[in-house]
C-alpha positions in Angstrom: 19.3 -139.4 87.4 18.2 -136.3 89.2 21.7 -136.1 90.8 23.2 -136.3 87.3 21.0 -133.4 86.2 22.0 -131.4 89.2 25.7 -132.1 88.6 25.4 -131.1 84.9 23.5 -127.9 85.6 25.9 -127.0 88.4 28.8 -127.5 86.1 27.1 -125.4 83.4 26.4 -122.7 85.9 30.0 -122.6 87.0 31.2 -122.3 83.4 28.6 -119.7 82.7 29.6 -117.6 85.7 33.2 -117.7 84.6 32.1 -116.7 81.1 30.4 -113.5 82.3 33.4 -112.3 84.3 35.8 -109.8 82.7 38.0 -111.9 80.5 41.0 -109.6 80.1 42.7 -106.5 81.5 44.4 -104.0 79.2 45.8 -100.5 79.3 44.8 -97.6 77.0 46.1 -94.0 76.9 44.1 -91.0 75.8 46.4 -88.2 74.7 45.8 -85.7 71.9 47.7 -86.5 68.7 48.4 -90.1 69.6 46.4 -93.3 68.7 44.6 -95.8 70.7 42.4 -98.8 70.0 39.2 -97.1 70.9 39.4 -93.8 68.9 42.3 -94.1 66.5 44.0 -90.7 66.6 42.7 -89.0 69.7 41.6 -85.4 69.9 39.2 -85.4 72.9 41.1 -83.4 75.5 39.8 -80.1 76.7 41.9 -77.9 79.0 42.2 -74.3 80.1 43.6 -72.2 82.8 41.8 -69.5 84.9 43.4 -66.9 87.1 42.5 -63.7 89.0 45.5 -61.6 88.2 44.6 -58.0 87.8 42.8 -57.6 84.4 42.7 -61.4 83.8 39.6 -62.5 85.6 37.4 -62.3 82.5 39.9 -63.6 80.1 39.9 -67.0 78.4 43.1 -69.2 78.0 41.7 -72.1 76.1 44.5 -72.2 73.4 47.3 -71.3 75.8 50.1 -73.9 75.7 50.4 -74.0 79.5 48.3 -75.2 82.4 49.0 -73.3 85.7 48.3 -74.3 89.2 49.2 -72.4 92.3 49.9 -68.8 93.5 52.2 -66.3 91.8 53.2 -62.7 92.6 55.9 -60.4 91.2 57.6 -57.9 93.5 55.5 -54.8 94.1 52.8 -55.8 91.6 49.3 -57.0 92.4 48.3 -59.1 95.4 48.8 -62.9 95.2 47.4 -64.2 92.0 45.7 -67.6 92.0 45.9 -70.0 89.1 43.8 -73.1 88.5 43.4 -75.4 85.6 40.6 -77.5 84.1 41.2 -80.7 82.2 38.7 -83.1 80.6 39.2 -86.3 78.5 36.4 -87.6 76.4 36.4 -91.4 77.1 32.9 -92.2 75.9 34.4 -94.5 73.2 35.1 -97.0 76.1 31.4 -97.9 76.4 31.2 -101.6 77.4 34.3 -101.5 79.4 35.1 -100.9 83.1 37.9 -98.8 84.4 39.8 -100.5 87.2 42.7 -98.0 87.5 43.4 -94.5 86.3 46.5 -92.3 86.1 46.7 -88.7 84.9 50.1 -87.8 83.5 51.2 -84.2 83.3 54.5 -83.0 81.9 56.3 -80.1 83.7 56.9 -77.0 81.6 58.3 -74.9 84.4 59.0 -76.4 87.8 61.3 -74.0 89.6 58.6 -71.7 90.9 57.5 -73.9 93.8 59.0 -73.5 97.2 57.6 -75.2 100.3 53.9 -75.2 99.5 54.2 -78.1 97.2 51.0 -80.2 97.5 48.5 -80.1 94.6 45.0 -81.5 94.7 42.6 -82.6 92.0 38.8 -82.7 92.3 36.0 -83.8 89.9 34.0 -80.9 88.5 30.3 -81.2 89.2 28.1 -82.4 86.3 26.1 -79.1 86.5 29.2 -77.1 85.6 29.4 -77.7 81.9 32.3 -75.8 80.4 34.1 -75.6 77.1 37.8 -75.0 76.4 37.4 -71.7 74.5 39.6 -70.3 71.8 41.3 -67.4 73.7 44.9 -67.0 74.6 44.7 -64.3 77.2 42.0 -62.4 75.4 38.6 -61.4 76.8 36.4 -64.5 76.9 34.0 -64.7 74.0 30.4 -65.7 74.4 30.2 -69.1 76.1 33.9 -69.3 77.0 35.1 -69.8 80.6 37.2 -67.5 82.7 38.0 -67.0 86.4 34.8 -65.1 86.9 32.4 -67.0 84.7 31.7 -70.5 83.5 30.3 -69.1 80.3 30.9 -65.5 79.2 29.5 -62.9 79.5 27.6 -63.5 82.7 27.0 -67.2 83.6 29.0 -67.4 86.8 30.6 -70.5 88.3 28.2 -72.0 91.0 31.0 -71.9 93.5 32.2 -68.4 92.8 35.3 -67.1 91.1 37.8 -69.7 90.0 35.1 -72.4 90.8 35.4 -71.5 94.5 36.2 -73.9 97.3 35.9 -77.7 97.4 32.3 -78.7 97.9 31.2 -75.1 97.2 29.0 -75.9 94.2 31.4 -76.2 91.3 33.4 -79.3 92.2 33.5 -82.1 94.7 34.9 -81.9 98.2 36.3 -85.4 97.8 39.8 -85.7 96.4 40.1 -87.2 92.9 43.8 -87.3 93.2 46.8 -85.5 94.9 50.5 -85.2 94.5 53.5 -83.6 96.1 56.0 -81.7 93.9 59.5 -82.9 94.9 61.6 -80.6 92.7 61.3 -82.6 89.5 63.0 -80.6 86.7 61.4 -79.3 83.5 60.1 -82.0 81.1 59.6 -84.5 84.0 56.3 -86.4 84.0 54.1 -86.3 87.1 51.9 -89.4 87.4 48.8 -88.9 89.5 46.6 -91.8 90.5 42.9 -90.9 90.2 39.8 -92.5 91.8 38.9 -95.2 89.3 35.2 -95.2 90.1 34.8 -91.5 89.3 36.7 -91.9 86.0 34.7 -95.0 85.2 31.5 -92.9 85.5 32.8 -90.5 82.8 32.4 -93.3 80.2 28.6 -93.1 80.0 27.6 -90.4 82.5 28.2 -86.6 82.6 31.9 -85.8 82.3 33.0 -82.3 83.3 36.6 -83.4 84.0 38.7 -82.1 86.9 40.2 -79.1 88.5 43.8 -78.8 89.5 44.8 -76.4 92.3 47.5 -75.8 94.9 46.3 -77.2 98.3 47.7 -74.2 100.2 46.4 -71.3 98.1 46.3 -68.4 98.4 49.3 -68.5 100.8 52.6 -67.1 99.7 55.8 -67.6 101.7 56.7 -64.0 101.1 56.2 -61.3 98.6 57.6 -62.3 95.2 58.0 -66.0 96.3 55.7 -68.0 94.1 54.2 -71.5 94.6 53.1 -72.4 91.1 53.6 -75.3 88.7 53.4 -75.0 85.0 52.5 -78.0 82.8 52.2 -78.4 79.1 48.6 -78.2 77.8 46.9 -80.1 75.0 47.8 -77.2 72.7 51.5 -77.9 72.9 53.0 -78.6 69.5 54.6 -81.9 70.6 52.1 -84.7 71.3 54.3 -86.4 73.9 54.2 -83.3 76.0 50.4 -83.1 76.3 48.3 -84.3 79.2 47.5 -88.0 79.1 45.0 -90.2 80.8 46.2 -93.8 81.2 43.4 -96.3 82.0 43.5 -100.0 83.0 40.2 -101.6 82.0 38.3 -104.8 81.6 35.7 -105.7 79.0 32.1 -106.2 80.4 30.7 -109.4 78.7 27.2 -109.4 77.4 24.6 -110.8 79.8 23.1 -113.0 77.1 25.4 -115.9 78.0 23.8 -116.2 81.4 20.3 -116.2 79.9 21.2 -119.0 77.4 22.8 -121.0 80.2 19.5 -120.9 82.3 17.4 -121.9 79.3 19.7 -124.8 78.4 19.6 -126.2 81.9 15.9 -125.8 82.2 15.4 -127.6 78.9 17.5 -130.5 80.1 15.4 -130.9 83.2 12.2 -130.7 81.2 13.3 -133.3 78.7 14.2 -135.7 81.5 10.9 -135.1 83.2 
């Protein structure tokens, strides 16, 4: 009879183990103005662009309809101007689920301004660098709003320096979150960028300061007046389908209670027999 009990308990354990595994995989997209199963109509995107063009380093662009990344200069005006963008998606509604794959989708607004320096990198912003989108559109940053010079106007600087500085410099990670190469796609093409799933998964319940997008070769220009900059639609664009989107493949995390009940049931069987 002891062998019978072992077989029954073993079978229950096998079934119980299967029960606590993720039972399905599904895909959800977070994009302002569209609906998903977790939030209904979503409005949790924050994005802004920062740049150091003459006179712009203390300005906020939170309501601008464009996200810039790269270097741009016009003939005989300024030195090379660097543009970077910050993007964050609130995915806290996914508590109880695990992200297994993540893709950022950005729609090109202007793509003809990139020459040979066409690699763009994304990094996770450090949890200590809390930022808000801001309400400016090229105006001086109001109190608490970000700009190239400051994380929060008027005087709270980015830990890594202007424009969040260099990778690993205090404002964002030195480890790539994602990368892509611009291959001449025309206006209104969608660039799909795979992101590190474990980092995105940590944003569900942990600190989430989003990501920074920048050209990998900045501040290099091929020649005066030859830009290397990409423009994407931001979350402020009037058409929802144009806005940044975060597509996540996820699995539900079952409650651990099933394993506890399994153990109690098997123990009770043994005790009754004894």
